[in-house]
N, C-alpha and C positions, 0 to 999 in steps of 0.2 A: 503494499499499500504506500502509495509515494509521497501522499499527503498525511499528515496526522489530524484524524477527528479532533485530538482536543483543540489544533490551534482554529477549527471553525465553530466553536458552540454556539457563539454568538449569532450563528445561521440559524438556531436551533431555540431561540427564543420564542418564536411566535409574533414576534415583531412584524416579517416579511413573512408570509404564509407560503409553506412548501407545494409544491406541485409535484402529484404522485402518479407515476405510470403503471398502468398492470395490465396483462392481456387474460382474457378467457381462455376456456378450453376451447373454443372455436376460433382461436388464433386474431379474434376483435379485440384490439389496443381500445383502452380506454385512460383518461388524462383526468384528473380534480387537485382541487386541492383541500390538505387537512387542517384542520383548527390548531392542531397541536403536533410539533415532533419534539424529542426531547432525548438531548444527551445521558446515556445509561452508562457507559464505559470506552474505552479505546477502541471497544470492536461492534458496540452493539448500539444501537437508537431503539427509540421506542416512536409509535404512531398513535393518536389515540381513535379508540372505536366507536364511534356515536350513532352510526345508521344502518340498518342490514341494504346497502345499497350495492353497485356494482363492484364496486371496487374491492368491499369486502368479497363477495361472491367470485371475484377473479382471483384473489389472493390467497382461498380456500384451495382453487383447483389451480392454481399456478404459482407457488410460495415466492417468484423469483420476481422485484419490482425496482422500478428506478425512482428516485428522487432529487429532484431539482431544487436547489436553496441556494439563497445569495445572504451576504452578509450584510446587515443592516448600515453599515457604516461605512462599509469601505466600497459596496454593491460588488465585490468578487462573489462569482456563481461556482458552484462545484454539482457535479452530478454523483449521484451515489447510487450503485448496485446492491443491491439487500436482498437479504432472504427470511420468510417467513419462519418465526420459530415457536412461539406460542401467543396463546393470549389469559393476560392474568386480570381477573377480575374484582381482587381483594390484594391486601399487604400495601408494602410500602412502596414500591413503584406506581401502583395504582393511586395514592391516596396523593405521590407527589404529582402526576401527572392532573388527578382534579382539580387540586388546589391550582394550578398556574393554569389548568381551562377555566374556572371559575371567574378568574382575572382578565384573561382574554374576553371570553365572553361579556363581562361588564363593560368593557373596552369599547368592546362594537355595538354594547346595545342589545346583546342576545341573551340576557337570561332566560333562563328556562326552556333555552332552544338547544342550546350544548349541555346534553345529558348524556357523561360519560358511561358508556357501556361496560367497557374494558380498554386494556392498554394492550396492543399487539407489539410484541418485541422481536426486531429484526438482527440478524448479524451483516454487518456491512463487509461486503465483497470487496469493491472497489471504489475508489475515491477519484475523478478527473475533475481536474482544475479549468473551468470554460476561459477561453480568451474573450476579453473584452476591456472595458476603459474601466478602471478601478482610481479610487481615492486611497491617498496615503493612510496607513494605520496611527490613528490620535489616541492619546491617552488621554481617557476619562477619569476625572476623580482622581484620589491620593493614589503614588506610585504603591502595589501592593506589598509587593518583597520586603522595601524598608518599612511599611507598616507594620508587616507581619514580625518581622524581625525585633523592632522597638516592642510591639506589645508584648511578645513571649518575654522580651528583658524587665516589661512591666510586671510580669506575673512572676517572673524567679525571685522576688524579695517579697515576703508576707511574714507576719508570725502568728498570724490566726486568720479563720474565715472573713471576718469582716475586713482587715486589712486585703485579703484575695479577692473579695466580692468589690471593693469599692475601686482597688487599682484597675481588675476590668474593664469595669464601666468606663472609669475616667480613661485610659487607653485606648478604647473603642474610638470616644467623643475625640480624643487628639489627634490619634494617628489615622482614623480611620473616616474622619467624619461624619462619624454616628450619633448622631445627637440626641435620638430617642429608642432607649435602650432600658431594658428590665433584666434581673435574673428570678428563675423559679426555683424551688426544689421540690422532686418530689416526693411526694407520700403515698408511698405504693401500696400499704394497706388499705388507706381511704380513697385510692382509684385517682389521685387527684395532683395538682402540683400547686405549690402558694406564692406568692411574690413576696422574696425577701429583699430586693432593691431595685431601684428604678431611678433613671437618669433623664433629665430633660420635661419630664412632667410637672405641670402645676400642681399635685398631689401624688405624694409617693406610691399609695394605692398596697402598700406594706402590709401581708397578710391578707390579699385578696386571692380567690382562689380559682382555679379553671380545672374542670372535670379533665381525664387524660381521653384524648380523641375528639375533644371539641375545639375547632376553630384550628389556626396556625399550630399555636404552640402545642396544645392537647394532641394534636395529630401526630405533631413532630415528638413528642413525647411518648405515645403509642406505639408508635411504628419505630423509633430509634433511628431514624433518617432527617437529614434535612428537608424542611418546606420552603419553596420560597415562590412568590407571586410578585410577577413584574407591573401588573395594572389591580387599580382599585378592586376590590371582591366583596361585596356587601356582604356575602353570606361569610366570610372570613372575619368580618369586624367584631369586637366583643362589645357587644349591644346586648340590652334586654331580650332582643327578639332571637339571639345567637343563644344565650341561657337559658332564655324559657322551651327553645325549641332542644335543647339539651335532655330537660325535663320529659317531653313529649314524647321523645324518641328512645327512653326509659337509659339514657347512658348514667343517671345518676339519681338516686331517690330523693336527695333533699339537695338543694343548692344554695350557699351562703352567698346572701344578698346585702349583709351590712357594710363590707367594704368594698368599695365600687373598684373594678378594674382601671388601673392606669393605661393610656392609649390615645393615639389621635382620634378625631371622631371619623375621620372618613381617610386613610391613609392609601396613598398611592403606590407604593411597594412593601413589603413585608417578608421576611424571613425569620425562620426559627430553626437553631439548631441544637439537636439534643448533646446534653454532657454525662460521660458514660465514663465509668472505671470497672477495669475488666465485665464489661459487657451488662453491668449493671446501671439502670437510668438514676443518675443525681439530681439532675435537673434538665432546664431549659435555657438556653440564652435567645431573647426575642427582640429585634430591632426592627424599626418602623422609619419610614419617610413619606415627605410629604409630596416628592418627586418621585414621578413614574421611572422604570427599568432602572433603580438604583443601586440594587443587589442583583447582579452577575454572575454567571458561572465561578469567575476567578475570585471573586468577594465572597461568593457560598466555602470554596475551598481553603480559603485563608481563614475564615470562620470555624470551620472544622478544625482547622490544625489547632487555634488557638482554644478552642472546648476540649479538645485533644489533652493540652498543658492545663487547662482548669482543671478535668476533670482529676488527672494524676495527682495534682496538688492538694484537691480537696480529700482525695485517697489518704493518701498520707498524713492530712489533719487528722482524719477518722482515725487513724492507727496509733497517732501518739498516744503514749502512755504517760499520763501528768505525773509529773513529780509530787510529792507531799511532806513537803519540809515540816507542815505544820497537820499535828493528829486529827483525827476529824474529834478523839475527846477533846482535846482542846477547842477546836472549831468550834463545838457545841456551848461551850461555857462562854463564852465570848458575848457579851454584851452591849446594847450600843443606848444614848442618852434618849428619853422618852420624847417623840417630836411635838409641837405645840400648833393650835391651828385648829379649824372646825373638823371635826370627825369625816373622814372618804369613808362611805358608805359601797363596800363591795359584797357584791350578790353573784354565787356559783352556783350553775347548773349541771349537776353531774352527769345527765344525760349526753350532754356532749362535750362537757369540761367547759363550756363558756362562762365570760367574766365580765358582768357590768360594774364599772366604776363612776358612782353617783348616777347610777341609772343610765349610764353613756354603754354600750357595746363597747368592749377593748379586743376580746381574743377571745377563742374558741381552742378545743384540740389539745393536743400535748403540750402546749405553749401554755393554755388555759390552765391545764393539768400541772405543770410545772410551778404557774405565779401561786394556785390556791394551795400549794405545799409549803411552798417559802413562806407565803402571808401564814399561815396557819403552826407552822414551828415560829415564828416568831410570835404570835399570839400564847403560845402553850409555854415557850422557853425564853422568851426576850434574844433569842438567836438572830444576827445578822449575817452571820458567815457562814457559807455553804461551797461543797464541792461537785465538782461534776461527776466524781465517783458517787456519791452517796445519793445521786440524784437518779443516776442508772440502779440502783439498789433501791430504790423507793417502790414499794409494789402498788403505791395510787397513783404512779403516772403512766401510762398506757405507751411505753416504748416498745414499737413492736418488737426488736430483735437488738441484738450486739452492734448490727450495723449500723442500725437508725443513727441520723447526724444529729445527735443531741447539741452541738456547737451552734447549727443553724436553727436549732428551735430556740435558743437561749438569745442569739441573736435578733431573729425577729420577736421576741419577746422585748427586747430592750428595744427596739427601733417603736413596736408599738406603743410602749409606755412613754418614750420620748415624745410622739406625735400627739396621742390622746391622755396622758394622764403624769403630770409633772410632779405631781406629790410622790411617784413612787420610782425606782429606776434602780439597774443594775450596772456596780462598777466591777470591773477585773480587781481582785487581789493577790494574784499569783498566779502561776502556771495551774491550770484545770481549778481554779478556784475564783470567787465573786463575793462581793458583797452588796446586800439588800439595804437599800438606801430609801427611810420613809420620812418623808416632809410635813406629813399631816399623821394626825393619831389615826386609827384603821379600824372599822367594826366589818366584823364578817357575818355573813347571809348564807347559810347552804340553805337551798330551794329545791323541792322537789323537782 
């Protein structure tokens, strides 16, 4: 193959439709335009299967086809000879195609028309570069290799999960010009993701949840593949409509509405990349833009590499054994001065471990159970010093297993307190230890 398929991936973005030529069993040729072609790897492409038309009939009778495509930036034209292998109707490849097709359909005003039936996988047999006038290649956006190097360098220095998360989102802004981004962590027993940090939005949305399988973020997490949309796609916007549809489709039993999901009202480009460690889903990095075609294949490659680095770093943090220079017995005896001011009313609902402070919703789930544990021990023993090890051993805290990222839960709780309850805060007091700060007296109420 004289031309590398990787170098012509821009032709497969759907900006300029590709023409596909097939031949029937009777020898009659047929040429049509396809809504979406997609790069799979260096030897394979995928075409959208949407209609039971002549192309479909021909390819089942004769699996050899020809694809004419054009680079939208240089006008370079290529002809591919391809061989049909199979059709996929579910799974990662199908979901990636469906998301891209939704953006193209919205861009063309064809919502409801472009219904994906399946993804046809083809092996590329030959590539021919056709003669004709072309424009010189132009660099759009930041130079990706230097940006990738700088971003990876920023992830090399961190002392905690909080440092790592802030370094990651900050580096994306500085080096990749990604202004709007968020990092969500996986809650696999709950079949959902929760927002741990965001950048560029009017509200942080820390604690907001999205079920696995819903929207760009949820699909990327469930399928553990990058999901990228080049044009605005209304069905992938995180609005009440999408969330209600998730409930109607039976994806979740109950969806938390109290913390609004951050995000642009009408993003023109979206990308979500899973963060993995040893093939286990840790979280999802999400970015969006007000500009169309903001995230191309090369940007996707760069973000995948960055997320691989982030996944390894999070994995190392989880495996760290904290030092305990101060024994648990000593920690339990430490007291703090009684706070002054109006009493903070804290209500706890054990059904979902939700916490309300002065009748305002704060947090739920594991983070809620942690806060109730800390406040209960303070009320019973006057304690303010705690350790991660103690929380892991506490039966009242529903950590699913030893691999659950306790640091992420503590960071989530700390940031929610900073935003919504100034009377309480968590401060690190050593490796694997932290201090509960109370600025007002607290009254605890456990509800049914």
